[in-house]
Every structure is written in C-alpha cells, then in structure tokens.
A tleap script that builds the chain and sets N, CA, C and O, in Angstrom:
source leaprc.protein.ff14SB
mol = sequence {
  NMET GLN VAL PHE HIE THR GLU ASN LYS GLY
  LEU SER ALA ALA ARG ASN LEU GLY LEU ASP
  HIE ALA ALA GLY GLN TYR ILE GLY PHE VAL
  ASP SER ASP ASP TRP ILE GLU PRO ASP MET
  TYR LYS VAL LEU VAL ASP LYS ALA LEU GLU
  THR GLY ALA ASP VAL VAL GLU CYS GLY TRP
  TYR SER GLU CYS GLN ASN ARG PRO LYS ILE
  HIE GLU GLU ILE LYS SER PHE TYR ASN GLN
  ALA ASN ALA VAL ASP ALA LEU LEU CYS GLY
  LYS LEU ASN ASN ALA VAL TRP ASN LYS ILE
  TRP LYS ARG GLU CYS PHE CYS SER ILE ARG
  PHE PRO GLU GLY GLN ILE TYR GLU ASP TYR
  ALA THR THR TYR ILE ILE TYR SER LYS SER
  LEU VAL CYS SER ILE SER GLU THR LYS TYR
  HIE TYR CLEU
}
set mol.1.N position { 82.169 90.615 128.432 }
set mol.1.CA position { 82.640 89.550 127.351 }
set mol.1.C position { 81.708 88.489 127.655 }
set mol.1.O position { 81.254 88.124 128.740 }
set mol.2.N position { 81.480 87.995 126.283 }
set mol.2.CA position { 80.559 86.815 126.205 }
set mol.2.C position { 81.392 85.622 125.505 }
set mol.2.O position { 82.299 85.960 124.743 }
set mol.3.N position { 81.150 84.285 125.708 }
set mol.3.CA position { 81.574 83.123 125.242 }
set mol.3.C position { 80.550 82.343 124.500 }
set mol.3.O position { 79.481 82.093 125.057 }
set mol.4.N position { 80.756 81.989 123.447 }
set mol.4.CA position { 79.753 81.195 122.611 }
set mol.4.C position { 80.470 79.869 122.410 }
set mol.4.O position { 81.680 79.812 122.193 }
set mol.5.N position { 79.640 78.755 122.495 }
set mol.5.CA position { 80.114 77.469 122.078 }
set mol.5.C position { 79.191 76.897 121.002 }
set mol.5.O position { 77.965 76.985 121.069 }
set mol.6.N position { 79.838 76.324 120.038 }
set mol.6.CA position { 79.238 75.914 118.872 }
set mol.6.C position { 79.912 74.738 118.294 }
set mol.6.O position { 81.123 74.697 118.511 }
set mol.7.N position { 79.386 73.733 117.579 }
set mol.7.CA position { 79.973 72.806 116.793 }
set mol.7.C position { 81.082 73.410 115.972 }
set mol.7.O position { 80.992 74.595 115.650 }
set mol.8.N position { 82.125 72.686 115.608 }
set mol.8.CA position { 83.063 73.252 114.517 }
set mol.8.C position { 82.460 73.210 113.338 }
set mol.8.O position { 82.062 72.127 112.907 }
set mol.9.N position { 82.296 74.357 112.638 }
set mol.9.CA position { 81.906 74.631 111.329 }
set mol.9.C position { 82.786 75.462 110.444 }
set mol.9.O position { 82.471 75.921 109.346 }
set mol.10.N position { 84.007 75.604 111.110 }
set mol.10.CA position { 84.987 76.315 110.281 }
set mol.10.C position { 85.173 77.868 110.848 }
set mol.10.O position { 84.465 78.302 111.757 }
set mol.11.N position { 86.073 78.547 110.287 }
set mol.11.CA position { 86.568 79.757 110.661 }
set mol.11.C position { 85.444 80.722 110.239 }
set mol.11.O position { 85.134 81.569 111.076 }
set mol.12.N position { 84.846 80.718 109.164 }
set mol.12.CA position { 83.883 81.525 108.661 }
set mol.12.C position { 82.526 81.523 109.518 }
set mol.12.O position { 81.964 82.609 109.659 }
set mol.13.N position { 82.038 80.532 110.021 }
set mol.13.CA position { 81.117 80.244 110.924 }
set mol.13.C position { 81.149 80.761 112.344 }
set mol.13.O position { 80.184 81.168 112.991 }
set mol.14.N position { 82.386 80.682 112.717 }
set mol.14.CA position { 82.875 81.209 113.917 }
set mol.14.C position { 82.885 82.804 113.865 }
set mol.14.O position { 82.357 83.478 114.749 }
set mol.15.N position { 83.437 83.273 112.917 }
set mol.15.CA position { 83.279 84.717 112.661 }
set mol.15.C position { 82.018 85.088 112.407 }
set mol.15.O position { 81.763 86.202 112.863 }
set mol.16.N position { 81.028 84.498 111.776 }
set mol.16.CA position { 79.756 84.923 111.592 }
set mol.16.C position { 78.935 84.974 112.944 }
set mol.16.O position { 78.131 85.849 113.261 }
set mol.17.N position { 79.296 83.871 113.668 }
set mol.17.CA position { 78.601 83.866 115.198 }
set mol.17.C position { 78.885 85.097 115.845 }
set mol.17.O position { 77.982 85.800 116.296 }
set mol.18.N position { 80.192 85.425 115.924 }
set mol.18.CA position { 80.756 86.529 116.758 }
set mol.18.C position { 80.010 87.888 116.172 }
set mol.18.O position { 79.566 88.742 116.940 }
set mol.19.N position { 79.921 87.996 114.737 }
set mol.19.CA position { 79.343 89.183 114.241 }
set mol.19.C position { 77.882 89.373 114.671 }
set mol.19.O position { 77.405 90.419 115.112 }
set mol.20.N position { 77.143 88.029 114.449 }
set mol.20.CA position { 75.939 88.088 114.939 }
set mol.20.C position { 75.454 88.674 116.273 }
set mol.20.O position { 74.354 89.196 116.452 }
set mol.21.N position { 76.424 88.518 117.183 }
set mol.21.CA position { 76.278 88.781 118.622 }
set mol.21.C position { 77.119 90.163 118.942 }
set mol.21.O position { 77.088 90.665 120.066 }
set mol.22.N position { 77.790 90.670 117.976 }
set mol.22.CA position { 78.713 91.912 118.383 }
set mol.22.C position { 77.799 93.137 118.745 }
set mol.22.O position { 76.848 93.504 118.055 }
set mol.23.N position { 78.184 93.687 119.846 }
set mol.23.CA position { 77.492 94.969 120.213 }
set mol.23.C position { 78.396 96.156 120.378 }
set mol.23.O position { 77.917 97.274 120.564 }
set mol.24.N position { 79.622 95.956 120.319 }
set mol.24.CA position { 80.475 97.216 120.353 }
set mol.24.C position { 80.517 98.164 119.151 }
set mol.24.O position { 79.910 97.843 118.130 }
set mol.25.N position { 81.181 99.280 119.212 }
set mol.25.CA position { 81.352 100.037 118.094 }
set mol.25.C position { 82.281 99.528 117.014 }
set mol.25.O position { 82.157 99.764 115.812 }
set mol.26.N position { 83.304 98.743 117.633 }
set mol.26.CA position { 84.332 98.203 116.785 }
set mol.26.C position { 84.495 96.743 116.755 }
set mol.26.O position { 84.221 96.137 117.791 }
set mol.27.N position { 84.867 96.137 115.812 }
set mol.27.CA position { 85.272 94.596 115.891 }
set mol.27.C position { 86.665 94.291 115.257 }
set mol.27.O position { 87.167 94.830 114.271 }
set mol.28.N position { 87.181 93.294 116.055 }
set mol.28.CA position { 88.448 92.858 115.615 }
set mol.28.C position { 88.525 91.316 115.566 }
set mol.28.O position { 87.804 90.620 116.281 }
set mol.29.N position { 89.421 90.810 114.701 }
set mol.29.CA position { 89.421 89.372 114.698 }
set mol.29.C position { 90.982 88.953 114.767 }
set mol.29.O position { 91.862 89.462 114.073 }
set mol.30.N position { 91.183 87.835 115.823 }
set mol.30.CA position { 92.387 87.498 115.904 }
set mol.30.C position { 92.263 85.742 115.708 }
set mol.30.O position { 91.553 85.074 116.460 }
set mol.31.N position { 92.999 85.189 114.682 }
set mol.31.CA position { 93.003 83.803 114.507 }
set mol.31.C position { 93.591 83.027 115.678 }
set mol.31.O position { 94.474 83.549 116.359 }
set mol.32.N position { 93.138 81.799 115.943 }
set mol.32.CA position { 93.390 81.091 117.050 }
set mol.32.C position { 94.970 80.838 117.405 }
set mol.32.O position { 95.396 80.765 118.558 }
set mol.33.N position { 95.765 80.715 116.225 }
set mol.33.CA position { 97.182 80.599 116.456 }
set mol.33.C position { 97.945 81.877 116.443 }
set mol.33.O position { 99.173 81.799 116.495 }
set mol.34.N position { 97.391 83.011 116.384 }
set mol.34.CA position { 97.961 84.246 116.406 }
set mol.34.C position { 97.932 84.968 117.673 }
set mol.34.O position { 97.248 84.505 118.585 }
set mol.35.N position { 98.648 86.141 117.855 }
set mol.35.CA position { 98.410 86.908 118.959 }
set mol.35.C position { 98.702 88.427 118.558 }
set mol.35.O position { 99.241 88.718 117.490 }
set mol.36.N position { 98.338 89.276 119.412 }
set mol.36.CA position { 98.508 90.758 119.276 }
set mol.36.C position { 99.219 91.371 120.355 }
set mol.36.O position { 99.308 90.886 121.483 }
set mol.37.N position { 99.783 92.578 119.936 }
set mol.37.CA position { 100.482 93.379 121.072 }
set mol.37.C position { 99.280 93.806 121.991 }
set mol.37.O position { 98.137 93.934 121.551 }
set mol.38.N position { 99.628 94.015 123.299 }
set mol.38.CA position { 98.671 94.417 124.090 }
set mol.38.C position { 97.970 95.804 124.024 }
set mol.38.O position { 96.923 96.024 124.634 }
set mol.39.N position { 98.527 96.620 123.341 }
set mol.39.CA position { 98.098 97.934 122.936 }
set mol.39.C position { 97.404 98.070 121.629 }
set mol.39.O position { 96.988 99.173 121.274 }
set mol.40.N position { 97.231 96.816 120.758 }
set mol.40.CA position { 96.850 97.128 119.375 }
set mol.40.C position { 95.540 97.668 119.339 }
set mol.40.O position { 95.384 98.735 118.746 }
set mol.41.N position { 94.621 97.138 119.849 }
set mol.41.CA position { 93.203 97.733 119.593 }
set mol.41.C position { 93.239 99.190 120.194 }
set mol.41.O position { 92.582 100.026 119.573 }
set mol.42.N position { 93.798 99.533 121.121 }
set mol.42.CA position { 93.880 100.821 121.715 }
set mol.42.C position { 94.324 101.906 120.636 }
set mol.42.O position { 93.709 102.943 120.386 }
set mol.43.N position { 95.557 101.454 120.019 }
set mol.43.CA position { 96.024 102.154 119.032 }
set mol.43.C position { 95.248 102.505 117.803 }
set mol.43.O position { 95.077 103.633 117.341 }
set mol.44.N position { 94.734 101.178 117.272 }
set mol.44.CA position { 93.855 101.317 116.175 }
set mol.44.C position { 92.536 102.290 116.427 }
set mol.44.O position { 92.272 103.255 115.710 }
set mol.45.N position { 91.812 101.898 117.486 }
set mol.45.CA position { 90.610 102.649 117.878 }
set mol.45.C position { 90.938 104.206 117.911 }
set mol.45.O position { 90.211 105.053 117.393 }
set mol.46.N position { 92.146 104.482 118.598 }
set mol.46.CA position { 92.552 105.790 118.741 }
set mol.46.C position { 92.743 106.540 117.373 }
set mol.46.O position { 92.383 107.708 117.224 }
set mol.47.N position { 93.309 105.823 116.426 }
set mol.47.CA position { 93.430 106.297 115.024 }
set mol.47.C position { 92.030 106.387 114.327 }
set mol.47.O position { 91.805 107.355 113.600 }
set mol.48.N position { 91.189 105.532 114.496 }
set mol.48.CA position { 89.957 105.535 113.930 }
set mol.48.C position { 89.081 106.765 114.419 }
set mol.48.O position { 88.366 107.386 113.632 }
set mol.49.N position { 89.175 107.066 115.706 }
set mol.49.CA position { 88.521 108.232 116.195 }
set mol.49.C position { 89.101 109.468 115.713 }
set mol.49.O position { 88.337 110.399 115.456 }
set mol.50.N position { 90.488 109.617 115.539 }
set mol.50.CA position { 91.189 110.667 115.140 }
set mol.50.C position { 90.956 111.017 113.689 }
set mol.50.O position { 90.976 112.192 113.322 }
set mol.51.N position { 90.748 110.070 112.905 }
set mol.51.CA position { 90.547 110.119 111.406 }
set mol.51.C position { 89.101 110.045 110.895 }
set mol.51.O position { 88.713 110.623 109.879 }
set mol.52.N position { 88.461 109.404 111.566 }
set mol.52.CA position { 86.798 109.159 111.133 }
set mol.52.C position { 86.936 107.816 110.050 }
set mol.52.O position { 86.009 107.534 109.291 }
set mol.53.N position { 88.031 107.149 110.082 }
set mol.53.CA position { 88.158 105.856 109.333 }
set mol.53.C position { 87.218 104.772 109.787 }
set mol.53.O position { 86.949 104.572 110.972 }
set mol.54.N position { 86.748 104.103 108.806 }
set mol.54.CA position { 85.740 102.894 109.040 }
set mol.54.C position { 86.523 101.739 109.519 }
set mol.54.O position { 86.082 101.029 110.423 }
set mol.55.N position { 87.806 101.487 108.887 }
set mol.55.CA position { 88.557 100.487 108.954 }
set mol.55.C position { 90.083 101.019 109.286 }
set mol.55.O position { 90.511 101.898 108.538 }
set mol.56.N position { 90.836 100.605 110.230 }
set mol.56.CA position { 92.149 100.889 110.390 }
set mol.56.C position { 92.932 99.680 110.514 }
set mol.56.O position { 92.500 98.821 111.283 }
set mol.57.N position { 94.063 99.455 109.857 }
set mol.57.CA position { 94.905 98.343 109.667 }
set mol.57.C position { 96.323 98.733 110.168 }
set mol.57.O position { 96.782 99.846 109.912 }
set mol.58.N position { 97.029 97.789 110.899 }
set mol.58.CA position { 98.217 97.962 111.225 }
set mol.58.C position { 99.354 96.939 110.629 }
set mol.58.O position { 98.975 95.875 110.137 }
set mol.59.N position { 100.545 97.219 110.670 }
set mol.59.CA position { 101.647 96.206 110.206 }
set mol.59.C position { 101.485 94.750 111.012 }
set mol.59.O position { 100.804 94.600 112.026 }
set mol.60.N position { 102.160 93.844 110.426 }
set mol.60.CA position { 102.175 92.614 111.160 }
set mol.60.C position { 103.477 91.859 110.961 }
set mol.60.O position { 104.210 92.089 109.999 }
set mol.61.N position { 103.776 90.852 111.994 }
set mol.61.CA position { 104.862 90.069 111.817 }
set mol.61.C position { 104.433 88.571 111.385 }
set mol.61.O position { 103.488 88.002 111.932 }
set mol.62.N position { 105.126 88.039 110.463 }
set mol.62.CA position { 104.996 86.857 110.036 }
set mol.62.C position { 105.752 85.752 110.811 }
set mol.62.O position { 106.871 85.515 110.355 }
set mol.63.N position { 105.377 85.033 111.878 }
set mol.63.CA position { 106.152 84.270 112.619 }
set mol.63.C position { 106.387 82.905 112.113 }
set mol.63.O position { 105.758 81.936 112.538 }
set mol.64.N position { 107.268 82.837 111.229 }
set mol.64.CA position { 107.821 81.611 110.794 }
set mol.64.C position { 109.209 80.892 110.915 }
set mol.64.O position { 110.235 81.399 110.461 }
set mol.65.N position { 109.182 79.783 111.500 }
set mol.65.CA position { 110.389 79.175 111.746 }
set mol.65.C position { 111.507 80.128 112.565 }
set mol.65.O position { 112.642 80.373 112.157 }
set mol.66.N position { 111.017 80.518 113.594 }
set mol.66.CA position { 111.916 81.367 114.329 }
set mol.66.C position { 112.560 82.673 113.736 }
set mol.66.O position { 113.464 83.316 114.269 }
set mol.67.N position { 111.977 82.937 112.608 }
set mol.67.CA position { 112.584 83.908 111.867 }
set mol.67.C position { 111.350 85.037 111.434 }
set mol.67.O position { 110.860 85.036 110.305 }
set mol.68.N position { 110.991 85.858 112.357 }
set mol.68.CA position { 109.996 86.794 112.239 }
set mol.68.C position { 110.104 87.766 111.002 }
set mol.68.O position { 111.147 88.413 110.904 }
set mol.69.N position { 109.246 87.909 110.169 }
set mol.69.CA position { 109.337 88.928 109.026 }
set mol.69.C position { 108.260 89.983 109.268 }
set mol.69.O position { 107.085 89.695 109.491 }
set mol.70.N position { 108.736 91.206 109.208 }
set mol.70.CA position { 107.933 92.298 109.404 }
set mol.70.C position { 107.365 92.771 108.170 }
set mol.70.O position { 108.105 93.043 107.224 }
set mol.71.N position { 106.003 92.905 108.091 }
set mol.71.CA position { 105.199 93.435 107.071 }
set mol.71.C position { 104.587 94.671 107.602 }
set mol.71.O position { 103.558 94.712 108.277 }
set mol.72.N position { 105.460 95.876 107.161 }
set mol.72.CA position { 105.066 97.133 107.780 }
set mol.72.C position { 104.041 97.730 106.633 }
set mol.72.O position { 104.249 97.492 105.443 }
set mol.73.N position { 102.948 98.503 107.062 }
set mol.73.CA position { 102.121 99.226 106.374 }
set mol.73.C position { 102.578 100.545 106.183 }
set mol.73.O position { 103.234 101.092 107.070 }
set mol.74.N position { 102.285 101.162 105.046 }
set mol.74.CA position { 102.493 102.477 104.742 }
set mol.74.C position { 101.472 103.383 105.454 }
set mol.74.O position { 100.284 103.072 105.371 }
set mol.75.N position { 101.800 104.378 106.083 }
set mol.75.CA position { 100.810 105.239 106.734 }
set mol.75.C position { 100.105 105.990 105.645 }
set mol.75.O position { 100.642 106.818 104.909 }
set mol.76.N position { 98.857 105.621 105.617 }
set mol.76.CA position { 98.037 106.310 104.336 }
set mol.76.C position { 96.515 106.325 104.824 }
set mol.76.O position { 96.134 105.748 105.843 }
set mol.77.N position { 95.731 107.031 104.000 }
set mol.77.CA position { 94.324 107.216 104.114 }
set mol.77.C position { 93.588 106.974 102.893 }
set mol.77.O position { 93.923 107.684 101.945 }
set mol.78.N position { 92.676 106.147 102.699 }
set mol.78.CA position { 92.021 105.928 101.522 }
set mol.78.C position { 90.456 106.263 101.604 }
set mol.78.O position { 89.807 106.208 102.648 }
set mol.79.N position { 89.995 106.585 100.471 }
set mol.79.CA position { 88.559 106.924 100.570 }
set mol.79.C position { 87.828 105.750 99.715 }
set mol.79.O position { 88.532 104.905 99.162 }
set mol.80.N position { 86.440 105.702 99.610 }
set mol.80.CA position { 85.730 104.768 98.857 }
set mol.80.C position { 86.332 104.492 97.493 }
set mol.80.O position { 86.465 103.372 96.998 }
set mol.81.N position { 86.719 105.777 96.885 }
set mol.81.CA position { 87.188 105.636 95.377 }
set mol.81.C position { 88.585 105.047 95.239 }
set mol.81.O position { 88.845 104.548 94.144 }
set mol.82.N position { 89.447 105.029 96.104 }
set mol.82.CA position { 90.732 104.392 95.924 }
set mol.82.C position { 91.175 103.301 96.935 }
set mol.82.O position { 92.318 102.843 96.919 }
set mol.83.N position { 90.195 102.894 97.837 }
set mol.83.CA position { 90.580 101.691 98.891 }
set mol.83.C position { 90.680 100.446 98.227 }
set mol.83.O position { 91.530 99.637 98.597 }
set mol.84.N position { 89.838 100.171 97.201 }
set mol.84.CA position { 89.943 99.004 96.553 }
set mol.84.C position { 91.261 98.802 95.716 }
set mol.84.O position { 92.014 97.837 95.849 }
set mol.85.N position { 91.425 99.772 94.896 }
set mol.85.CA position { 92.563 99.998 94.127 }
set mol.85.C position { 93.936 99.790 95.033 }
set mol.85.O position { 94.856 99.074 94.637 }
set mol.86.N position { 93.960 100.370 96.062 }
set mol.86.CA position { 95.256 100.088 97.124 }
set mol.86.C position { 95.183 98.626 97.459 }
set mol.86.O position { 96.240 97.996 97.411 }
set mol.87.N position { 94.040 97.982 97.804 }
set mol.87.CA position { 93.947 96.637 97.982 }
set mol.87.C position { 94.480 95.779 96.756 }
set mol.87.O position { 95.322 94.893 96.900 }
set mol.88.N position { 94.001 96.068 95.727 }
set mol.88.CA position { 94.478 95.249 94.584 }
set mol.88.C position { 96.036 95.467 94.182 }
set mol.88.O position { 96.701 94.615 93.594 }
set mol.89.N position { 96.482 96.646 94.561 }
set mol.89.CA position { 97.890 97.067 94.406 }
set mol.89.C position { 98.924 96.437 95.458 }
set mol.89.O position { 100.142 96.445 95.280 }
set mol.90.N position { 98.257 95.869 96.617 }
set mol.90.CA position { 99.076 95.428 97.571 }
set mol.90.C position { 99.437 96.520 98.625 }
set mol.90.O position { 100.276 96.250 99.485 }
set mol.91.N position { 98.868 97.675 98.593 }
set mol.91.CA position { 99.024 98.822 99.587 }
set mol.91.C position { 98.408 98.355 100.747 }
set mol.91.O position { 98.929 98.606 101.834 }
set mol.92.N position { 97.355 97.701 100.675 }
set mol.92.CA position { 96.689 97.195 102.009 }
set mol.92.C position { 96.606 95.574 101.923 }
set mol.92.O position { 96.783 94.859 100.936 }
set mol.93.N position { 96.316 95.249 103.124 }
set mol.93.CA position { 96.329 93.777 103.299 }
set mol.93.C position { 94.887 93.154 103.247 }
set mol.93.O position { 93.951 93.733 103.798 }
set mol.94.N position { 94.744 92.131 102.669 }
set mol.94.CA position { 93.285 91.576 102.457 }
set mol.94.C position { 92.826 90.727 103.603 }
set mol.94.O position { 91.672 90.301 103.565 }
set mol.95.N position { 93.587 90.437 104.604 }
set mol.95.CA position { 93.135 89.731 105.632 }
set mol.95.C position { 92.324 90.716 106.614 }
set mol.95.O position { 92.428 91.939 106.699 }
set mol.96.N position { 91.510 89.864 107.312 }
set mol.96.CA position { 90.732 90.621 108.186 }
set mol.96.C position { 91.365 90.934 109.667 }
set mol.96.O position { 90.909 91.828 110.379 }
set mol.97.N position { 92.414 90.140 110.033 }
set mol.97.CA position { 92.764 90.190 111.356 }
set mol.97.C position { 93.831 91.203 111.911 }
set mol.97.O position { 94.159 91.209 113.097 }
set mol.98.N position { 94.326 92.021 111.010 }
set mol.98.CA position { 95.343 93.087 111.462 }
set mol.98.C position { 94.726 94.489 111.506 }
set mol.98.O position { 95.383 95.518 111.349 }
set mol.99.N position { 93.263 94.437 111.758 }
set mol.99.CA position { 92.512 95.422 111.739 }
set mol.99.C position { 91.428 95.756 112.734 }
set mol.99.O position { 91.088 94.870 113.518 }
set mol.100.N position { 90.860 96.919 112.786 }
set mol.100.CA position { 89.490 97.124 113.548 }
set mol.100.C position { 88.585 97.679 112.366 }
set mol.100.O position { 89.006 98.356 111.427 }
set mol.101.N position { 87.192 97.255 112.582 }
set mol.101.CA position { 86.200 97.603 111.623 }
set mol.101.C position { 85.144 98.150 112.422 }
set mol.101.O position { 84.808 97.642 113.491 }
set mol.102.N position { 84.537 99.312 111.865 }
set mol.102.CA position { 83.429 99.660 112.264 }
set mol.102.C position { 82.361 98.600 112.476 }
set mol.102.O position { 82.233 97.949 111.439 }
set mol.103.N position { 81.559 98.195 113.431 }
set mol.103.CA position { 80.454 97.248 113.339 }
set mol.103.C position { 79.602 97.388 112.080 }
set mol.103.O position { 79.146 96.416 111.478 }
set mol.104.N position { 79.408 98.726 111.704 }
set mol.104.CA position { 78.366 98.726 110.649 }
set mol.104.C position { 78.865 98.321 109.346 }
set mol.104.O position { 78.072 98.099 108.431 }
set mol.105.N position { 80.243 98.197 109.178 }
set mol.105.CA position { 80.645 97.487 107.953 }
set mol.105.C position { 80.267 96.331 107.615 }
set mol.105.O position { 80.293 95.961 106.441 }
set mol.106.N position { 79.824 95.528 108.681 }
set mol.106.CA position { 79.201 94.050 108.429 }
set mol.106.C position { 77.671 94.046 108.652 }
set mol.106.O position { 77.081 92.991 108.888 }
set mol.107.N position { 77.099 95.115 108.582 }
set mol.107.CA position { 75.599 95.105 108.567 }
set mol.107.C position { 74.763 94.060 107.617 }
set mol.107.O position { 73.720 93.460 107.878 }
set mol.108.N position { 75.496 94.043 106.529 }
set mol.108.CA position { 74.876 93.229 105.389 }
set mol.108.C position { 75.769 92.151 104.844 }
set mol.108.O position { 75.453 91.460 103.876 }
set mol.109.N position { 76.977 92.026 105.551 }
set mol.109.CA position { 78.050 91.167 105.060 }
set mol.109.C position { 78.336 90.182 106.024 }
set mol.109.O position { 78.440 90.476 107.215 }
set mol.110.N position { 78.499 88.811 105.517 }
set mol.110.CA position { 78.921 87.859 106.409 }
set mol.110.C position { 80.025 87.061 105.541 }
set mol.110.O position { 80.144 87.218 104.326 }
set mol.111.N position { 80.758 86.250 106.259 }
set mol.111.CA position { 82.009 85.548 105.574 }
set mol.111.C position { 81.227 84.203 104.918 }
set mol.111.O position { 80.382 83.556 105.537 }
set mol.112.N position { 81.599 83.960 103.772 }
set mol.112.CA position { 81.047 82.783 103.176 }
set mol.112.C position { 81.621 81.443 103.810 }
set mol.112.O position { 82.821 81.188 103.914 }
set mol.113.N position { 80.516 80.584 104.240 }
set mol.113.CA position { 81.049 79.422 105.016 }
set mol.113.C position { 81.304 78.381 103.826 }
set mol.113.O position { 80.767 78.361 102.718 }
set mol.114.N position { 82.316 77.482 104.386 }
set mol.114.CA position { 82.733 76.490 103.586 }
set mol.114.C position { 83.844 76.732 102.404 }
set mol.114.O position { 84.164 75.948 101.511 }
set mol.115.N position { 84.310 77.979 102.653 }
set mol.115.CA position { 85.349 78.413 101.500 }
set mol.115.C position { 86.436 79.100 102.056 }
set mol.115.O position { 86.353 79.951 102.942 }
set mol.116.N position { 87.591 78.653 101.437 }
set mol.116.CA position { 88.870 79.098 102.121 }
set mol.116.C position { 89.148 80.542 101.517 }
set mol.116.O position { 88.594 80.957 100.499 }
set mol.117.N position { 89.969 81.176 102.183 }
set mol.117.CA position { 90.265 82.712 101.786 }
set mol.117.C position { 89.127 83.452 101.868 }
set mol.117.O position { 88.851 84.292 101.011 }
set mol.118.N position { 88.210 83.151 103.124 }
set mol.118.CA position { 86.942 83.792 103.220 }
set mol.118.C position { 87.104 85.483 103.292 }
set mol.118.O position { 86.225 86.233 102.868 }
set mol.119.N position { 88.169 85.881 103.801 }
set mol.119.CA position { 88.561 87.335 103.948 }
set mol.119.C position { 88.448 87.887 102.500 }
set mol.119.O position { 87.686 88.820 102.248 }
set mol.120.N position { 89.205 87.306 101.572 }
set mol.120.CA position { 89.290 87.726 100.203 }
set mol.120.C position { 87.777 88.173 99.659 }
set mol.120.O position { 87.555 89.156 98.951 }
set mol.121.N position { 86.878 87.309 100.108 }
set mol.121.CA position { 85.444 87.472 99.638 }
set mol.121.C position { 84.703 88.667 100.212 }
set mol.121.O position { 83.767 89.179 99.598 }
set mol.122.N position { 85.102 89.087 101.332 }
set mol.122.CA position { 84.662 90.233 102.034 }
set mol.122.C position { 85.223 91.449 101.911 }
set mol.122.O position { 84.497 92.411 101.659 }
set mol.123.N position { 86.588 91.604 102.068 }
set mol.123.CA position { 87.388 92.810 102.348 }
set mol.123.C position { 87.026 93.782 101.205 }
set mol.123.O position { 86.553 94.891 101.454 }
set mol.124.N position { 87.258 93.348 99.942 }
set mol.124.CA position { 87.026 94.220 98.960 }
set mol.124.C position { 85.525 95.043 98.943 }
set mol.124.O position { 85.375 96.195 98.534 }
set mol.125.N position { 84.504 94.197 99.468 }
set mol.125.CA position { 83.164 94.852 99.347 }
set mol.125.C position { 83.127 95.794 100.351 }
set mol.125.O position { 82.579 96.864 100.087 }
set mol.126.N position { 83.648 95.603 101.573 }
set mol.126.CA position { 83.798 96.694 102.756 }
set mol.126.C position { 84.534 97.922 102.187 }
set mol.126.O position { 84.079 99.064 102.244 }
set mol.127.N position { 85.783 97.560 101.600 }
set mol.127.CA position { 86.549 98.777 101.146 }
set mol.127.C position { 85.892 99.662 100.153 }
set mol.127.O position { 86.079 100.878 100.200 }
set mol.128.N position { 85.171 99.144 99.302 }
set mol.128.CA position { 84.408 99.895 98.391 }
set mol.128.C position { 83.476 100.851 98.837 }
set mol.128.O position { 83.044 101.725 98.085 }
set mol.129.N position { 83.051 100.710 100.331 }
set mol.129.CA position { 82.108 101.579 100.877 }
set mol.129.C position { 82.609 102.276 102.123 }
set mol.129.O position { 81.820 102.708 102.963 }
set mol.130.N position { 84.023 102.393 102.251 }
set mol.130.CA position { 84.642 102.770 103.638 }
set mol.130.C position { 85.814 103.615 103.338 }
set mol.130.O position { 86.521 103.576 102.331 }
set mol.131.N position { 85.910 104.390 104.374 }
set mol.131.CA position { 87.142 105.049 104.706 }
set mol.131.C position { 88.368 104.150 105.297 }
set mol.131.O position { 88.182 103.618 106.392 }
set mol.132.N position { 89.421 103.983 104.731 }
set mol.132.CA position { 90.320 103.130 105.283 }
set mol.132.C position { 91.693 103.863 105.639 }
set mol.132.O position { 92.147 104.714 104.874 }
set mol.133.N position { 92.257 103.553 106.668 }
set mol.133.CA position { 93.488 104.121 107.296 }
set mol.133.C position { 94.358 102.954 107.583 }
set mol.133.O position { 93.942 101.967 108.191 }
set mol.134.N position { 95.697 103.091 107.093 }
set mol.134.CA position { 96.730 102.242 107.474 }
set mol.134.C position { 97.757 103.020 108.166 }
set mol.134.O position { 98.175 104.097 107.740 }
set mol.135.N position { 98.219 102.365 109.412 }
set mol.135.CA position { 99.198 102.844 110.246 }
set mol.135.C position { 100.546 102.152 110.153 }
set mol.135.O position { 100.558 100.978 109.784 }
set mol.136.N position { 101.690 102.770 110.455 }
set mol.136.CA position { 103.139 101.976 110.272 }
set mol.136.C position { 103.349 101.174 111.331 }
set mol.136.O position { 104.118 100.230 111.155 }
set mol.137.N position { 102.764 101.342 112.578 }
set mol.137.CA position { 102.924 100.418 113.637 }
set mol.137.C position { 102.705 99.066 113.664 }
set mol.137.O position { 101.539 98.768 113.406 }
set mol.138.N position { 103.557 98.007 113.928 }
set mol.138.CA position { 103.502 96.731 113.639 }
set mol.138.C position { 102.983 96.101 115.097 }
set mol.138.O position { 103.669 96.120 116.118 }
set mol.139.N position { 101.679 95.555 114.999 }
set mol.139.CA position { 101.086 95.171 116.157 }
set mol.139.C position { 100.331 93.775 116.206 }
set mol.139.O position { 99.776 93.437 117.252 }
set mol.140.N position { 100.308 93.018 115.159 }
set mol.140.CA position { 99.714 91.706 114.828 }
set mol.140.C position { 100.821 90.645 114.643 }
set mol.140.O position { 101.736 90.888 113.856 }
set mol.141.N position { 100.784 89.437 115.353 }
set mol.141.CA position { 101.638 88.382 115.036 }
set mol.141.C position { 100.861 87.192 114.375 }
set mol.141.O position { 100.011 86.532 114.972 }
set mol.142.N position { 101.211 87.012 113.198 }
set mol.142.CA position { 100.615 85.948 112.311 }
set mol.142.C position { 101.436 84.688 112.289 }
set mol.142.O position { 102.599 84.700 111.887 }
set mol.143.N position { 100.847 83.621 112.712 }
set mol.143.CA position { 101.694 82.366 112.707 }
set mol.143.C position { 101.218 81.355 111.533 }
set mol.143.O position { 101.793 80.278 111.375 }
savepdb mol mol.pdb
quit
C-alpha cells in the first residue's frame, strides 16, 4: 500500500493522483465519508474473473438520518452496445464508488478537475468501451 500527500485540490485531483500511481489489475474508489463491507472487493473481483467483465458494480445503502435505504442492482451483464443505454435508463449507477474497474479502463481517461459530478463525465465513456456486470449483493455504504 502507498500513501500520497498533496494539497487539497478536490475529489477529482485525488482520484487522478491515485490513478496515476495505480499498479494493480483493478481499481476501486471509496469516498472519505463512506464505507464498504469487508468482502466487497473480493466479491467484485471474483465476479470480474468469472465473467470477464471490465467493470462490476454492486448494490449500495444510502445511509441517511439513521434510515438506510437499500439500492439493489439487478443482476445483469451488459456489452459495449447496451451498457450506456442501461446507464441512461437507470439500470446502472453513474457513480464510480460501488464498483471495481480494470485499470485499463482509465488508460486515457481522468476525472475533470474543478467540476462537480465528475463521475458523470467519465462513467459513460468507459461504459461505451466495456463489458459491465452488476450483482445484486449490497456492499457499499454511501453517506
């Protein structure tokens, strides 16, 4: 594990710094106020290896005011031709945090700095070139 310290330039800059130094086969993002189930990455990597998917996403809990809401994903597999359609129809989540991504997905893509909803500016581009799998297990806690 490596730790990088930098001045605060926002979420996109922090993600881009991590991407610039990533060396593993898969990448995952966890926002600073969120948490994951201990087995989340194992479950997602196992599914990626089983299916050959470039991106695997799981369901998530919205942890608001002591009333968590479960956002379950529908167990599905999407190819390059229909992954963006599934994203636009709400069948896939636009956020980057409830997923694993093959590192190659980010070879030529970085998050736009100084922009809110930076995941919206990147997810659809990656999905247009990727095999995407969603699983029904809920493993991410979004606060």
